[in-house]
SERO-330369 format. One record per residue (C-alpha): residue number from 1; residue in one letter; x, y, z. Coordinates in nm, 4 decimals, decimal comma, m for minus. Example, Ala and Ser with C-alpha at 12.3 -4.5 7.8 and 13.67 -1.06 7.14 Angstrom:
<atoms>
   pos   code         c1         c2         c3
     1      A     1,2300    m0,4500     0,7800
     2      S     1,3670    m0,1060     0,7140
</atoms>
This chain:
<atoms>
   pos   code         c1         c2         c3
     1      M     1,3243     0,5109     0,3595
     2      V     1,6277     0,4671     0,5725
     3      A     1,8855     0,7112     0,4445
     4      P     2,2624     0,6600     0,4861
     5      K     2,4245     0,8209     0,7887
     6      S     2,0889     0,9012     0,9421
     7      K     1,9665     0,7979     1,2811
     8      V     1,7062     0,5206     1,2631
     9      T     1,4946     0,4192     1,5599
    10      F     1,3198     0,0846     1,5842
    11      A     1,0908    m0,0241     1,8655
    12      A     1,2058    m0,3652     1,9855
    13      P     0,9307    m0,6220     2,0460
    14      A     0,9039    m0,8293     2,3620
    15      R     1,1343    m1,1307     2,3449
    16      R     0,9370    m1,3868     2,5389
    17      E     0,6298    m1,3724     2,3175
    18      P     0,7441    m1,3363     1,9581
    19      P     0,4599    m1,2191     1,7346
    20      P     0,3355    m1,4167     1,4327
    21      C     0,5513    m1,4317     1,1223
    22      R     0,3869    m1,1435     0,9410
    23      R     0,4313    m0,9238     1,2463
    24      H     0,8031    m0,9915     1,2273
    25      I     0,8011    m0,8131     0,8943
    26      L     0,9318    m0,4598     0,9234
    27      A     0,6521    m0,3032     0,7252
    28      T     0,2744    m0,3422     0,7175
    29      R     0,0855    m0,4018     0,3934
    30      T    m0,2062    m0,1727     0,3412
    31      G    m0,3572    m0,3132     0,0211
    32      V    m0,4873    m0,0028    m0,1562
    33      G    m0,2818     0,2571     0,0239
    34      V    m0,1833     0,4080     0,3554
    35      A    m0,4821     0,4644     0,5829
    36      R    m0,5403     0,7933     0,7570
    37      L    m0,4941     0,7422     1,1317
    38      R    m0,6242     0,9318     1,4311
    39      Y    m0,3584     1,0314     1,6826
    40      Q    m0,4157     0,8743     2,0271
    41      G    m0,7792     0,8155     1,9384
    42      L    m0,8698     1,1860     1,9693
    43      D    m1,1965     1,2046     1,7819
    44      R    m1,5120     1,3985     1,8342
    45      D    m1,7153     1,0792     1,8564
    46      A    m1,4631     0,9003     2,0748
    47      P    m1,2804     1,1401     2,3091
    48      G    m0,9255     1,0549     2,3957
    49      D    m0,7260     1,0461     2,7181
    50      I    m0,7262     1,4253     2,7657
    51      T    m1,1083     1,4524     2,7528
    52      R    m1,1429     1,1478     2,9784
    53      R    m0,9291     1,3090     3,2476
    54      E    m1,1168     1,6383     3,2226
    55      L    m1,4532     1,4622     3,2567
    56      Y    m1,3251     1,2548     3,5483
    57      F    m1,2103     1,5590     3,7444
    58      F    m1,5381     1,7358     3,6581
    59      N    m1,7343     1,4482     3,8130
    60      L    m1,4943     1,4335     4,1073
    61      Y    m1,5468     1,8044     4,1714
    62      R    m1,9239     1,7456     4,1619
    63      C    m1,8857     1,4936     4,4459
    64      L    m1,6902     1,7532     4,6461
    65      E    m1,9632     2,0048     4,5706
    66      A    m2,2302     1,7639     4,6973
    67      F    m2,0362     1,7079     5,0211
    68      V    m2,0136     2,0859     5,0738
    69      Y    m2,3911     2,1139     5,0233
    70      A    m2,4426     1,8356     5,2749
    71      S    m2,2177     2,0092     5,5283
    72      L    m2,4215     2,3285     5,4863
    73      V    m2,7543     2,1521     5,5266
    74      F    m2,6688     1,8837     5,7838
    75      G    m2,3493     2,0055     5,9476
    76      P    m2,2438     2,2669     6,2028
    77      F    m2,2135     2,5334     5,9296
    78      A    m2,5911     2,5637     5,9201
    79      S    m2,5892     2,8673     6,1497
    80      E    m2,5624     3,2454     6,1170
    81      P    m2,5096     3,4070     5,8716
    82      V    m2,6411     3,0996     5,6855
    83      R    m2,9575     2,9400     5,8176
    84      V    m3,1639     2,6500     5,6840
    85      L    m3,5127     2,7796     5,6135
    86      R    m3,6440     2,4670     5,4429
    87      P    m3,4528     2,1703     5,5933
    88      L    m3,6587     1,8950     5,4272
    89      L    m3,6028     2,0420     5,0794
    90      G    m3,2324     2,0986     5,1419
    91      Q    m3,1701     1,7541     5,2888
    92      S    m3,3668     1,5713     5,0181
    93      V    m3,1976     1,7571     4,7319
    94      T    m2,8519     1,7132     4,8861
    95      V    m2,8915     1,3359     4,9309
    96      V    m3,0216     1,2894     4,5744
    97      Y    m2,7479     1,5154     4,4359
    98      L    m2,4757     1,3281     4,6246
    99      G    m2,6051     0,9966     4,4906
   100      L    m2,6174     1,1240     4,1316
   101      A    m2,2659     1,2706     4,1654
   102      L    m2,1276     0,9345     4,2765
   103      I    m2,3064     0,7545     3,9922
   104      L    m2,1672     0,9978     3,7354
   105      L    m1,8189     0,9503     3,8783
   106      L    m1,8426     0,5715     3,8541
   107      L    m1,9795     0,5858     3,4976
   108      T    m1,7173     0,8300     3,3648
   109      E    m1,5655     0,5759     3,1221
   110      R    m1,9011     0,4922     2,9626
   111      L    m2,0408     0,8438     2,9624
   112      R    m1,7390     0,9956     2,7831
   113      R    m1,8515     0,8280     2,4614
   114      H    m2,1508     1,0653     2,4662
   115      L    m1,9674     1,3767     2,5753
   116      A    m2,2168     1,6463     2,4716
   117      A    m2,5200     1,4780     2,6280
   118      T    m2,3268     1,3904     2,9455
   119      I    m2,2052     1,7464     3,0078
   120      G    m2,5457     1,8977     2,9277
   121      V    m2,7399     1,6658     3,1600
   122      S    m2,4856     1,6769     3,4426
   123      L    m2,4676     2,0588     3,4339
   124      A    m2,8492     2,0770     3,4384
   125      I    m2,8395     1,8590     3,7512
   126      D    m2,5792     2,0939     3,9040
   127      I    m2,7915     2,4035     3,8337
   128      V    m3,1139     2,2483     3,9701
   129      A    m2,9350     2,1231     4,2819
   130      A    m2,7717     2,4642     4,3406
   131      A    m3,1054     2,6446     4,2967
   132      A    m3,2799     2,4068     4,5369
   133      V    m3,0057     2,4394     4,8002
   134      L    m3,0125     2,8200     4,7663
   135      L    m3,3895     2,8087     4,8174
   136      A    m3,3446     2,5987     5,1298
   137      L    m3,0776     2,8272     5,2807
   138      S    m3,0993     3,1845     5,3990
   139      G    m2,8464     3,4526     5,3183
   140      Y    m2,5786     3,4284     5,0517
   141      S    m2,3494     3,1259     5,0611
   142      L    m2,0758     2,9349     4,8768
   143      V    m2,3267     2,7705     4,6422
   144      P    m2,3181     3,0276     4,3574
   145      M    m1,9380     3,0504     4,3823
   146      M    m1,8976     2,6736     4,3547
   147      L    m2,1309     2,6668     4,0527
   148      L    m1,8849     2,9046     3,8847
   149      V    m1,6362     2,6167     3,8535
   150      N    m1,8997     2,3925     3,6912
   151      I    m1,9706     2,6589     3,4280
   152      G    m1,5980     2,7039     3,3566
   153      I    m1,5308     2,3325     3,3117
   154      A    m1,8397     2,2837     3,0934
   155      A    m1,7398     2,5806     2,8740
   156      L    m1,3890     2,4385     2,8451
   157      L    m1,5161     2,0984     2,7318
   158      M    m1,7967     2,2299     2,5088
   159      P    m1,6954     2,5804     2,3891
   160      H    m1,9837     2,6155     2,1410
   161      R    m2,2401     2,5824     2,4255
   162      A    m2,0636     2,8039     2,6786
   163      Y    m2,3200     3,0862     2,6714
   164      L    m2,6072     2,8391     2,6988
   165      F    m2,4479     2,6989     3,0149
   166      A    m2,3950     3,0514     3,1567
   167      T    m2,7559     3,1444     3,0845
   168      G    m2,8843     2,8325     3,2582
   169      A    m2,6664     2,8990     3,5638
   170      A    m2,7802     3,2634     3,5824
   171      I    m3,1452     3,1542     3,5683
   172      G    m3,0806     2,8886     3,8315
   173      V    m2,9244     3,1402     4,0716
   174      A    m3,1907     3,4055     4,0029
   175      T    m3,4854     3,1669     4,0569
   176      P    m3,4527     3,1467     4,4417
   177      Y    m3,4074     3,5249     4,4583
   178      L    m3,7245     3,5858     4,2549
   179      Y    m3,9177     3,3266     4,4574
   180      D    m3,8255     3,4960     4,7837
   181      R    m3,9149     3,8405     4,6405
   182      L    m4,2544     3,7189     4,5233
   183      N    m4,3265     3,5759     4,8674
   184      D    m4,1991     3,8927     5,0454
   185      S    m3,9349     3,6919     5,2314
   186      H    m3,7037     3,8979     5,4488
   187      E    m3,4299     3,6393     5,3973
   188      A    m3,3907     3,7143     5,0261
   189      T    m3,0421     3,7563     4,8893
   190      S    m2,9325     4,0929     4,7566
   191      G    m3,0301     4,1477     4,3949
   192      L    m2,6928     4,3091     4,3282
   193      A    m2,5152     3,9934     4,4424
   194      V    m2,7321     3,7822     4,2129
   195      L    m2,6585     4,0146     3,9207
   196      A    m2,2874     4,0054     3,9990
   197      M    m2,2886     3,6223     3,9958
   198      A    m2,4758     3,6166     3,6630
   199      V    m2,2195     3,8515     3,5101
   200      A    m1,9396     3,6354     3,6573
   201      Y    m2,0923     3,3284     3,4890
   202      F    m2,0911     3,4973     3,1490
   203      V    m1,7374     3,6321     3,1933
   204      T    m1,6125     3,2882     3,2976
   205      A    m1,7940     3,1233     3,0064
   206      T    m1,6397     3,3744     2,7622
   207      L    m1,2850     3,3269     2,8936
   208      L    m1,3054     2,9486     2,9122
   209      R    m1,4789     2,9319     2,5744
   210      N    m1,1864     3,1112     2,4098
   211      L    m0,9382     2,9025     2,6051
   212      G    m1,1241     2,5864     2,5089
   213      G    m1,1165     2,6889     2,1437
   214      H    m0,7399     2,7381     2,1569
   215      L    m0,6989     2,4043     2,3334
   216      R    m0,9082     2,2299     2,0677
   217      E    m0,7021     2,3900     1,7924
   218      A    m0,3848     2,2722     1,9675
   219      E    m0,5331     1,9225     2,0006
   220      D    m0,6335     1,9201     1,6336
   221      L    m0,2847     2,0320     1,5327
   222      A    m0,1275     1,7645     1,7527
   223      E    m0,3715     1,5131     1,6070
   224      Q    m0,2812     1,6177     1,2531
   225      R     0,0908     1,6008     1,3241
   226      G     0,0488     1,2634     1,4889
   227      A    m0,1470     1,1287     1,1929
   228      D     0,1189     1,2637     0,9539
   229      L     0,3929     1,0967     1,1547
   230      L     0,2069     0,7661     1,1621
   231      N     0,1431     0,7861     0,7887
   232      L     0,5076     0,8673     0,7251
   233      E     0,6105     0,5737     0,9408
   234      Q     0,3808     0,3429     0,7454
   235      I     0,5160     0,4741     0,4160
   236      N     0,8749     0,4187     0,5341
   237      D     0,7879     0,0690     0,6544
   238      L     0,6159    m0,0097     0,3258
   239      I     0,9183     0,1113     0,1279
   240      I     1,1533    m0,1004     0,3389
   241      Q     0,9159    m0,3941     0,3042
   242      R     0,9209    m0,3715    m0,0757
   243      M     1,2981    m0,3215    m0,0971
   244      R     1,4835    m0,5866    m0,2950
   245      T     1,7669    m0,5522    m0,0451
   246      G     1,7279    m0,7607     0,2716
   247      V     1,7198    m0,5603     0,5972
   248      L     1,7634    m0,7026     0,9499
   249      L     1,7913    m0,5350     1,2898
   250      V     1,9906    m0,7407     1,5404
   251      D     2,0657    m0,6638     1,9072
   252      R     2,3809    m0,7320     2,1060
   253      A     2,2716    m1,0905     2,1811
   254      N     2,2256    m1,1675     1,8082
   255      Y     1,8474    m1,1645     1,8463
   256      I     1,6561    m1,0534     1,5359
   257      L     1,4349    m0,7594     1,6291
   258      R     1,3111    m0,6677     1,2802
   259      I     1,3344    m0,8276     0,9364
   260      N     1,1803    m0,7465     0,5995
   261      E     1,0464    m1,0001     0,3497
   262      S     1,3525    m0,9961     0,1248
   263      A     1,5850    m1,0793     0,4141
   264      W     1,3435    m1,3440     0,5437
   265      H     1,3513    m1,5075     0,1996
   266      L     1,7301    m1,4778     0,1557
   267      I     1,8014    m1,6577     0,4864
   268      G     1,5818    m1,9488     0,3847
   269      N     1,2320    m1,8648     0,5175
   270      P     1,2966    m1,9651     0,8811
   271      P     1,0103    m2,0610     1,1188
   272      P     0,8172    m1,7617     1,2595
   273      G     0,9216    m1,8259     1,6186
   274      E     1,2942    m1,8651     1,5475
   275      R     1,4681    m1,5316     1,6084
   276      E     1,8251    m1,6288     1,6983
   277      L     2,0597    m1,5201     1,4189
   278      G     2,3099    m1,7971     1,5015
   279      V     2,0415    m2,0583     1,4375
   280      V     1,8707    m1,9206     1,1247
   281      A     2,1902    m1,7938     0,9547
   282      P     2,5128    m1,9215     1,1210
   283      E     2,7436    m1,7759     0,8527
   284      L     2,5836    m1,4339     0,8849
   285      S     2,6207    m1,4537     1,2644
   286      R     2,9896    m1,5415     1,2250
   287      R     3,0516    m1,2461     0,9940
   288      L     2,8697    m1,0142     1,2339
   289      Y     3,0946    m1,1363     1,5174
   290      H     3,4096    m1,0603     1,3158
   291      W     3,2749    m0,7173     1,2178
   292      R     3,2032    m0,6291     1,5795
   293      H     3,5452    m0,7368     1,7039
   294      K     3,7687    m0,6467     1,4070
   295      G     3,5892    m0,3394     1,2782
   296      H     3,5457    m0,4760     0,9241
   297      G     3,3708    m0,7729     0,7711
   298      E     3,4216    m1,0068     0,4777
   299      E     3,2953    m0,8729     0,1470
   300      S     3,2853    m1,2007    m0,0433
   301      P     2,9424    m1,3273    m0,1590
   302      V     2,7841    m1,6054     0,0448
   303      S     2,4662    m1,8117     0,0187
   304      L     2,2861    m1,8132     0,3541
   305      A     2,0508    m2,1023     0,2707
   306      T     2,0155    m2,3888     0,0267
   307      D     1,8974    m2,2880    m0,3230
   308      M     1,9119    m1,9193    m0,2270
   309      P     2,1088    m1,6583    m0,4263
   310      E     2,4394    m1,5312    m0,2970
   311      V     2,4396    m1,2091    m0,0961
   312      I     2,6970    m0,9593     0,0260
   313      P     2,6266    m0,8663     0,3915
   314      R     2,6867    m0,5058     0,5036
   315      F     2,6785    m0,3995     0,8687
   316      T     2,6160    m0,0574     1,0202
   317      R     2,5422     0,0817     1,3654
   318      L     2,2221     0,2670     1,4372
   319      A     2,4182     0,5249     1,6347
   320      P     2,7922     0,6029     1,6483
   321      N     2,9851     0,4010     1,9089
   322      D     2,6744     0,1995     1,9913
   323      D     2,6900    m0,1759     1,9297
   324      S     2,3641    m0,2555     2,1059
   325      N     2,1682    m0,2667     1,7783
   326      V     2,3177    m0,3395     1,4358
   327      L     2,1484    m0,2944     1,1000
   328      I     2,2360    m0,5615     0,8420
   329      F     2,1842    m0,5137     0,4684
   330      L     2,1861    m0,8198     0,2388
   331      D     2,2643    m0,7222    m0,1214
   332      D     2,1504    m0,9897    m0,3657
   333      T     2,4407    m1,0446    m0,6061
   334      S     2,2060    m1,1841    m0,8713
   335      L     2,0323    m0,8449    m0,8897
   336      L     2,3674    m0,6701    m0,9183
   337      S     2,4750    m0,9116    m1,1908
   338      R     2,1487    m0,8607    m1,3750
   339      R     2,1869    m0,4836    m1,3632
   340      A     2,5455    m0,5093    m1,4851
   341      E     2,4304    m0,7418    m1,7608
   342      E     2,1585    m0,4986    m1,8660
   343      L     2,4087    m0,2136    m1,8800
   344      T     2,6507    m0,4303    m2,0776
   345      L     2,3807    m0,5371    m2,3203
   346      S     2,2652    m0,1804    m2,3657
   347      S     2,6168    m0,0605    m2,4423
   348      L     2,6884    m0,3631    m2,6572
   349      G     2,3613    m0,3165    m2,8438
   350      R     2,4448     0,0428    m2,9342
   351      L     2,7980    m0,0520    m3,0390
   352      S     2,6814    m0,3555    m3,2349
   353      A     2,4118    m0,1544    m3,4101
   354      S     2,6650     0,0950    m3,5394
   355      I     2,8895    m0,1888    m3,6572
   356      A     2,5965    m0,3768    m3,8127
   357      H     2,4993    m0,0741    m4,0189
   358      E     2,8540    m0,0608    m4,1571
   359      I     2,8454    m0,4319    m4,2409
   360      R     2,5092    m0,4391    m4,4173
   361      N     2,6171    m0,2348    m4,7197
   362      P     2,9247    m0,4409    m4,8193
   363      L     2,7344    m0,7601    m4,7314
   364      A     2,4515    m0,6648    m4,9654
   365      A     2,7072    m0,5905    m5,2405
   366      I     2,8730    m0,9313    m5,1929
   367      R     2,5389    m1,1132    m5,2014
   368      Y     2,4185    m0,9229    m5,5090
   369      S     2,7461    m0,9973    m5,6898
   370      A     2,7209    m1,3671    m5,5985
   371      Q     2,3678    m1,3823    m5,7371
   372      L     2,4823    m1,2229    m6,0648
   373      L     2,7764    m1,4623    m6,0804
   374      A     2,5420    m1,7598    m6,0290
   375      E     2,3506    m1,6583    m6,3437
   376      S     2,6636    m1,6871    m6,5615
   377      P     2,6454    m1,9829    m6,8070
   378      D     3,0222    m2,0324    m6,7995
   379      L     3,0414    m2,1461    m6,4341
   380      S     3,1735    m2,4942    m6,3697
   381      G     3,0247    m2,7229    m6,1067
   382      D     3,2911    m2,6325    m5,8514
   383      D     3,2401    m2,2620    m5,9092
   384      T     2,8638    m2,3001    m5,8687
   385      R     2,9252    m2,4755    m5,5360
   386      L     3,1480    m2,1873    m5,4208
   387      V     2,8821    m1,9286    m5,5160
   388      E     2,6255    m2,1278    m5,3191
   389      I     2,8546    m2,1212    m5,0164
   390      I     2,8912    m1,7438    m5,0533
   391      N     2,5133    m1,6982    m5,0657
   392      N     2,4558    m1,9220    m4,7621
   393      H     2,7109    m1,7383    m4,5522
   394      C     2,5795    m1,4018    m4,6673
   395      T     2,2315    m1,5108    m4,5526
   396      R     2,3696    m1,6236    m4,2165
   397      A     2,5654    m1,3001    m4,1721
   398      N     2,2549    m1,0983    m4,2622
   399      D     2,0531    m1,2887    m3,9985
   400      V     2,3161    m1,2001    m3,7385
   401      V     2,2995    m0,8343    m3,8394
   402      E     1,9171    m0,8353    m3,8206
   403      N     1,9236    m0,9909    m3,4707
   404      I     2,1731    m0,7337    m3,3486
   405      L     1,9731    m0,4459    m3,4940
   406      Q     1,6562    m0,5865    m3,3379
   407      L     1,8357    m0,6079    m3,0025
   408      S     1,9311    m0,2409    m3,0243
   409      R     1,5905    m0,1141    m3,1382
   410      R     1,3744    m0,2526    m2,8538
   411      E     1,0519    m0,1333    m3,0138
   412      R     0,7645    m0,0521    m2,7779
   413      S     0,5007    m0,3207    m2,7464
   414      R     0,1528    m0,2438    m2,8871
   415      P    m0,0656    m0,5166    m2,7350
   416      E    m0,4030    m0,6045    m2,8856
   417      T    m0,6737    m0,8556    m2,7994
   418      I    m0,6138    m1,1711    m3,0059
   419      D    m0,8377    m1,4714    m3,0749
   420      L    m0,5711    m1,7314    m3,0000
   421      N    m0,7370    m2,0259    m3,1789
   422      A    m0,7802    m1,8305    m3,5029
   423      W    m0,4299    m1,6859    m3,4759
   424      V    m0,2660    m2,0304    m3,4391
   425      L    m0,4531    m2,1709    m3,7403
   426      S    m0,3571    m1,8684    m3,9514
   427      F     0,0083    m1,8810    m3,8401
   428      V     0,0521    m2,2494    m3,9231
   429      E    m0,1071    m2,2001    m4,2658
   430      D     0,1170    m1,8996    m4,3423
   431      Y     0,4293    m2,0850    m4,2295
   432      R     0,3509    m2,3832    m4,4502
   433      Q     0,3030    m2,1592    m4,7526
   434      S     0,6210    m1,9615    m4,6878
   435      N     0,8533    m2,2553    m4,6154
   436      D     0,9171    m2,5883    m4,7820
   437      L     0,8701    m2,8363    m4,4960
   438      G     0,9485    m3,1465    m4,7006
   439      E     0,8820    m3,4490    m4,4813
   440      D     0,8647    m3,2395    m4,1621
   441      Q     0,5260    m3,1966    m3,9989
   442      L     0,3768    m2,8789    m3,8534
   443      R     0,0223    m2,8867    m3,7200
   444      A    m0,2072    m2,6601    m3,5197
   445      V    m0,3934    m2,7785    m3,2088
   446      T    m0,6703    m2,5494    m3,0858
   447      S    m0,9080    m2,5448    m2,7921
   448      N    m1,2795    m2,6214    m2,8149
   449      K    m1,3619    m2,2953    m2,6366
   450      R    m1,2845    m1,9355    m2,7276
   451      L    m0,9432    m1,8138    m2,6052
   452      E    m0,8602    m1,4440    m2,5971
   453      A    m0,5293    m1,2933    m2,4890
   454      V    m0,3483    m0,9616    m2,5025
   455      F    m0,0232    m0,9482    m2,7021
   456      D     0,1482    m0,7435    m2,9703
   457      P     0,0619    m0,9302    m3,2943
   458      Q     0,3919    m0,8390    m3,4616
   459      H     0,5930    m0,9545    m3,1601
   460      M     0,3911    m1,2764    m3,1347
   461      Q     0,4614    m1,3504    m3,5004
   462      Q     0,8346    m1,3083    m3,4420
   463      V     0,8374    m1,5080    m3,1172
   464      V     0,6414    m1,8089    m3,2471
   465      W     0,8227    m1,8021    m3,5838
   466      N     1,1555    m1,8244    m3,4007
   467      L     1,0327    m2,1073    m3,1753
   468      V     0,8943    m2,3070    m3,4700
   469      Q     1,2171    m2,2631    m3,6679
   470      N     1,4226    m2,3905    m3,3712
   471      A     1,1848    m2,6836    m3,3242
   472      L     1,2049    m2,7841    m3,6926
   473      R     1,5835    m2,7434    m3,6925
   474      Y     1,6797    m2,9088    m3,3617
   475      G     1,3677    m3,0945    m3,2430
   476      R     1,4070    m3,4121    m3,4438
   477      Q     1,5380    m3,7592    m3,3759
   478      P     1,8399    m3,8678    m3,5861
   479      G     1,7331    m3,9759    m3,9324
   480      Q     1,3658    m3,8872    m3,8741
   481      P     1,1512    m3,5926    m3,9854
   482      A     1,0587    m3,3274    m3,7335
   483      R     0,7101    m3,3314    m3,5783
   484      V     0,6085    m2,9934    m3,4356
   485      A     0,2754    m2,8815    m3,2910
   486      V     0,1606    m2,5266    m3,2136
   487      V    m0,0958    m2,5647    m2,9327
   488      A    m0,3484    m2,3089    m2,8037
   489      R    m0,5161    m2,4024    m2,4744
   490      A    m0,6111    m2,2738    m2,1299
   491      A    m0,3909    m2,3523    m1,8308
   492      V    m0,6889    m2,4529    m1,6176
   493      D    m1,0579    m2,3748    m1,6202
   494      K    m1,0809    m1,9921    m1,6288
   495      G    m0,7001    m1,9797    m1,6177
   496      P    m0,4645    m1,7838    m1,8469
   497      A    m0,4303    m1,8741    m2,2122
   498      L    m0,1233    m2,0741    m2,3153
   499      L     0,0519    m2,1007    m2,6508
   500      E     0,2947    m2,3936    m2,6738
   501      V     0,5403    m2,5044    m2,9396
   502      I     0,6069    m2,8767    m2,8850
   503      D     0,8464    m3,1056    m3,0691
   504      R     0,9313    m3,4765    m3,0403
   505      G     1,3084    m3,4397    m3,0525
   506      P     1,5736    m3,5380    m2,7966
   507      G     1,4855    m3,2492    m2,5612
   508      I     1,7251    m3,0073    m2,3913
   509      P     1,9660    m3,1151    m2,1132
   510      P     1,8921    m2,9463    m1,7758
   511      K     2,2264    m2,7622    m1,7644
   512      V     2,1659    m2,6176    m2,1109
   513      A     1,7995    m2,5392    m2,0371
   514      A     1,9066    m2,3190    m1,7447
   515      Q     2,0984    m2,0875    m1,9848
   516      I     1,9089    m2,0939    m2,3133
   517      F     1,7419    m1,7563    m2,2501
   518      E     2,0704    m1,5795    m2,1768
   519      P     2,2018    m1,3498    m2,4523
   520      F     2,4739    m1,4843    m2,6818
   521      Y     2,4431    m1,8370    m2,5385
   522      T     2,4273    m2,1026    m2,8116
   523      T     2,5247    m2,4682    m2,8584
   524      H     2,5264    m2,4485    m3,2377
   525      E     2,8351    m2,3451    m3,4266
   526      Y     2,6340    m2,1153    m3,6548
   527      G     2,3966    m1,9758    m3,3873
   528      T     2,4059    m1,6205    m3,2532
   529      G     2,2504    m1,6912    m2,9114
   530      L     2,0065    m1,4021    m2,9522
   531      G     1,6908    m1,5719    m3,0843
   532      L     1,5462    m1,7041    m2,7571
   533      Y     1,6712    m1,4009    m2,5642
   534      L     1,4854    m1,1653    m2,7984
   535      A     1,1759    m1,3892    m2,7865
   536      K     1,1718    m1,3692    m2,4068
   537      Q     1,2228    m0,9920    m2,4114
   538      M     0,9347    m0,9407    m2,6540
   539      S     0,7128    m1,1694    m2,4437
   540      E     0,7830    m0,9741    m2,1268
   541      A     0,7098    m0,6489    m2,3099
   542      S     0,3510    m0,7744    m2,3519
   543      Q     0,3267    m0,8918    m1,9879
   544      A     0,3648    m1,2555    m2,0933
   545      T     0,6145    m1,5207    m1,9791
   546      L     0,8153    m1,7568    m2,1985
   547      E     0,9560    m2,0717    m2,0380
   548      Y     1,0972    m2,4107    m2,1309
   549      V     0,9056    m2,7172    m2,0104
   550      P     1,0471    m3,0707    m2,0532
   551      V     0,8120    m3,3190    m2,2201
   552      A     0,7594    m3,6587    m2,0636
   553      G     0,8804    m3,9337    m2,2982
   554      G     1,1127    m3,7018    m2,4877
   555      G     1,0816    m3,3713    m2,6643
   556      A     1,0746    m3,0052    m2,5771
   557      C     0,7989    m2,7554    m2,5057
   558      F     0,8315    m2,3764    m2,5103
   559      R     0,5301    m2,2344    m2,3258
   560      L     0,4059    m1,8784    m2,3658
   561      T     0,1712    m1,7774    m2,0799
   562      L    m0,0355    m1,4869    m2,2071
   563      Q    m0,2145    m1,2061    m2,0283
   564      A    m0,5901    m1,2558    m2,0247
   565      A    m0,8090    m1,0101    m2,2134
   566      V    m1,0263    m0,7930    m1,9874
   567      S    m1,3805    m0,7035    m2,0838
   568      I    m1,6315    m0,4733    m1,9172
   569      G    m1,9557    m0,6521    m1,8365
   570      P    m2,3012    m0,5157    m1,7499
   571      G    m2,2994    m0,2634    m1,4667
   572      G    m1,9316    m0,1863    m1,5154
   573      A    m1,8174    m0,5272    m1,3860
   574      V    m1,4725    m0,6313    m1,5012
   575      A    m1,4511    m0,9841    m1,6385
   576      A    m1,1435    m1,1697    m1,7575
</atoms>
């Protein structure tokens, strides 16, 4: 994550060929996590740039070696103390060796994918060619000394086979010596020199093997550090990508170099190829201009696109006294307002709960006294009416206290799998038995297929009870009884389960509908404004959504979209 007052470095993309929209996004989605990366492609099965260069120079040296052999066999160097005893053998081997060396050099890029086999075969060719050339020449020559370099490079590239390479080279050098000894040739090389070269091969293999091991450890460490850095970069990018705050990186020419999804959404989802800040967000470009020239910017909220929330832009340099690249943060004021509202509600809930507890006791005493007074036979008609008013207002005050206490408790949801059709039928039956509906109608509408959802049964009872009460109270045409339906259905085939409370009343005006779920908002003189707010909070606690949907032809619909029940099928398959 980009920390305050820290230096942040972004790699600017090429301007002339802007990448696709998702490549504009600052971070990269990884789905299930951050993948482990290999630094610069250094892998045992696919050698990287360092191994490619080593193999290239190895093959290049082999070509030089072949040219030296050719100069010894064909050239003016074929004289004392070195004489060609078997010219046909030497010339044939040298020509074939030179051809193979050139082929290996040309095929370096392909052969590096099979590093072990390539080095083994090529070194075997080197040893055979050196042995044949030694057999063709008389006296000791440069051939064993040049083979020393081949052994060193092979041991460096393949440390675990270093001694095998040294053994092969020693056998290759000793073979001509033994051949000459068996044939009693007077041109045989000194046995001491052959032994010295064999020892030199093993010493070189040992030194280069250890050096190669250290180099591989250094490469592995660099590879590990590189992978860690790439993973850290991906994590940082993913964090920035998921930030609710918009982040843009803009250069001196007001060209957008980087942008995360939140910023892209807040400036109105511009086309992927449009990167000029003055075109996609003119007001933001104007504020950036004033900040660059005056040293401070406006702090008033502004909406950068139609139907987008207001934001407060903040500007900062990537480096002190460097205006080439500017980092812009877009703080969504709606998020800030929501957080402030949550803090206010939390504080208000605790305060209201303490007050409500103090009110309940005297309220219960007043209500109990009114009930006793109502039983007196000496009450006149007017006094009876006054006692009824006391009881009604005590009931209303008690409902307010209960809502406030419920707001402060915020009990944890305990979701269970519910058969929605059976639950709706049972709820409607219980409501009819508990309440005198009079001429009002309340009916249940169920689906012809089984519907299962996950919800806290106690919370669902409270939510639907509140919605039905509101529908019976406000969802009626003037002078007509209320007609309310509790509907259980599926959104679409194999879609989520829906529970709807529908009435045939006048509906809710759009301006009012936009605020009905806000706390303490009510249009009724006796309402508390907490019923729908608490219903929405309890729905969200069970991963469900409660929304208002206008009904065509008049009426209102409160729709509860429920979380589907998950079952484990045969073989461990998860089915919804």
